[in-house]
N, C-alpha and C positions, 0 to 999 in steps of 0.2 A: 419153260412157259408153261401154265394149264391154261386149257384153249377155253375160251367161252361157249358154251351150246349155245346155247341162242342171238348166238349173233352171224354176220353174213360172209363170207368173206364168196365169193365166186372164182373160179380160178379169168384173169383181166381180161380173158377174150368172149370168155360167156360171159361177167359183165357186161362192159362194152357191145358185145349186136346183137342179145335182144332188147337191149335195152331202147339200145336207139333208131334202131326199124319198131320198136312201140311207140318209143316220145313222138318221131317224125306225128303221126299220125295225130296226135296231140296237138297241136300245132292249125290244124284247121278244125275251121267252125264245126262246132254242136250240129248244127244245123243240117252238116257237111253228112257229119258221119251217122249222125240220124237216114237222109235215101244211103250211102254206102249200105250201109248196112240193112236196112228194109229190103235193095236188090239183095246180097246177100241171104236174106234169112229165105229168101227165092226159092236159088241152090239151096243148102243147107238142112231144108224139110222140103223142098216140093220135092226138091228131084233128090236128093243121099236121103230122104227122110231120115235125118236126126235121130237115136233115140225114141222112134217113132212110138216103136213096141211100149214103154217102158213108162213113157209121159199116157197111155192109153189106159195102160194096168190100174198106172196110179190117178187117173183121174176117173177109173169106176169100184177104184177100192175105198175110196172118199163121196167119191157118188155114186151110191150104185138105179140108186131112184134115176136116172139123168137116162131121157133115152139118148140114141147117140148123134144129134142135130142138136143137141144141147156136151151133151160131151165135148163133141166136135169144137164151138162157140170155144168151150173153154180153152182149147186148148192152139185152135189161132190166137185166141186175144194172150195168150200164154208166148206163145216165137212171136208175136208182133213187140211187145215188153219181151222177150230173154234179149231179142239185139238189139232191143233199146237203152237196156243194160250195159253190154258190149260199148256201144255208143260209148255211154258215163263211164263206163273203163278206159277207155284208148283215154278221151280224154282228163280226168282225171293229173296228168303226170304235169300242168298245162294251164287249173284250171287254179282263177287266185283265194283265195282270204277274201273276199267284197261276193265275188260268185260265189260260192261254194255256200256259203254264207245264207250267199237270197234264195240260192234254190235248194237249198236244205234247213228247215227251218226245225233248232230243238226247242219243242214244251218243258219244262222243269216240274212236277207236283212240289205242292208244297211239302208233303211227308220226306221228298227227296232232297230239297232246298235245308226242311233243317238238320236234313241225316250231313248231310254238310255244312253249315253250319256253326259245329258240330265238334269236326275232323274225322267222322268215321268211315269207315273202308265200305260202297254200298257196291250192292252186283247186278250191273243190268245182265234183263237175261232176255235177248231176242231169237231173229229166225234171219231163213234166206229168205224171205219177204218183201216187195220191194228194192230199194236200196241198199243192201245192208250193210255193202261196202263201199260207202260216203257213209251209210248212215256212223259206220265206227272211224273215220276217219275227221269229223264234221264235230265232235266227239271233243278233239282235245282240240277244235280250238270254244266250244260256244260255252262246255260240262266246266264249271266252279268250283271244278278242280284235278285233276292227276286222273285224266284216260284210258286207261292199257286197255287193248284187244289183245284176244288168246286167239293160238292161229295153233293149225294145223303145220307145221312147213311140209316144203315140196319137195320132193327128189332134183328136181331141175331148177341146180344151184342161180346162174340168167335167172330166170320166171322170180326163187323168190328174194332171190336182192332189187328188182324190180317194183315183183309186188306189193315187197315189208315197204321199199323208201318211199313210195305213192302211198304206200293209208298213211307216214311219222311227217307224212310237208307241213299236218296243221297243228302238230304238237299234240298225236298220241304215241304212246308208249307201244309198239307190241313186239308180247312175251310168251315163245314156243306155250305146247302146253307140258311140257319139263321141267317148269324152272315157274309153274303161275307161285307151288307152295311159298317155297324158297319167299317171292317176289312180299308174298303176304304178310310172310314171318320179318321182313325183315324192321329194323329201326327208324331207318335214316333215311328215309323217304315221305315221303305230300302222303294225306288224304288219299282212298282212286276209287275211284269206279271201272268195273273191271264190265271187263262184254263179253260173255259167252252167248256162246251162233248152240245148241244143244238140238235143232234138228233133223240133223241129218246120222246117218249108221253106224253105228264103231264096230269094229273088226271085233272088240272085247266081250263076247257075249258073254263070258263067263262070271264077269264082273257087272255085269249090266243089267239095268232098273226096267224092269220087265215090264210095260203098263200099256191100258187096251188103252190102241190108235186106230181108230176107225173100222173098233172090232176085231181090230186083230192086233196080238198079243207081243208086241214092239217090243224088241228088244233102246233104250236108252243111251249116253253116256251121262254116266255120275257124282262125276268129278263136279262139279257148278254144286249142287246138290248136296254135295260131299262134305265140299266147306264150305254151302253159308251152315248148311247143320253147328260143322266144330268148329266155325267162329264167332256162330248164333249174327253174323250178320243182313245184314236185312233187302231183301229181292226185288227188282222192281224190273214187268213189264216192260219189253218196247215196243209198240206200235210205229211202225209205217203207216199214211199215205201218201198217194198218188195224186196228188190234187191238181195236176196235169204235166203234159209230154214232159220231163226234166223238172220237174218241181216236186217236195216231198214237204212231210210235215208231216212228226215225231211227238210223240207225248207218252210220256212213261204211269201205268198205275201199279197200285200197289200188292204184288202178291203177300206176300210174310215182308213178317218185323220179323218179329220173335223165331230164325230156324232155327232153333236147339229148338224147339219144342214136340220140331218135329222129327220123323223120321227121315233118314234123303229118300225113299222108297216113296213118303207121303212128297215128303218137296215138285220131288221131279211128275208124281203125281196132277200136281197142282200148277203146275206148269205145261206137262200136256193140254192141262183145257182150257190153257190162258191160249200154246200151238193149234186146238183143236177149233176155237175160238175162228185165232184170228185168221187160218186155212182159208174157214167155208165165207167169212166180213173180204175177205182179198184174194177169191179162187182164182183167174188168172196169174195173180204177181208173186205163187210163189215155185219154187225150182224144180216144175216138173219130174226136170230129164233126171235128178238123180234117183236110183234106188234102193229108197228107202226102205222098203222092208223083204231088200232083197242078204238078210238070215231067216231070214225064217218062209220066203215065199219066194217061187223059182220064177223069174222076167226071163 
């Protein structure tokens, strides 16, 4: 029998031990998890200085005009936010549908409503800003169409099983990047909203779109733009706003309606402009520990 490359079938030991351990934490109140992770933050970032050099270099690239005190303030705010994200991720397996909806409110714009009502597929372009994990999870609960999260599988099968299972708890369907085209070309499915988070580094530099990103020609993964242009899919940029600790609202702006009128590289350029603006307006809440420029700079 042919194996489904999108399925996650870890060994019984991997499937049981890690999820079981992590699920224990999900039964704690979220405020307890915040306090525990806040203490852990002192160990991770102050003692072991986790990715301190990477974070400092990234902040210096984005904010070269800020002095060291101002850059440190961004880093400190990010480290607090990062540990809040870990707490919220640990809580996800035991987060009820009602609580998720109360804590993460998705506000759909009129253009999206029109395309969804007409049974059209759409692309949602986002970034690793604020709680993107809750965003993808809440999409299956709150969007009036099939929600699909596009992801890159990880090597640890137990962790892969844990992450994918939890993101699908409220209706979102997770599909590996390698299987996206096949899914989009299927005729036996509902109209869908495809979530792409395209702000991270790509190893496929020979296929990448090189776009000016904070003054550096940076490779971006081309998949979202190529699919949008090829299939003429409308693209909506996904803004996530943290209203207070543990609470978010998300709204959309229309990036492009007639995607076939632009080349994939031009679409990527539009996305990067929105991403740049998003980072500048939510500076503590981007994933600064990621080596975003590692394909073109040394860290």
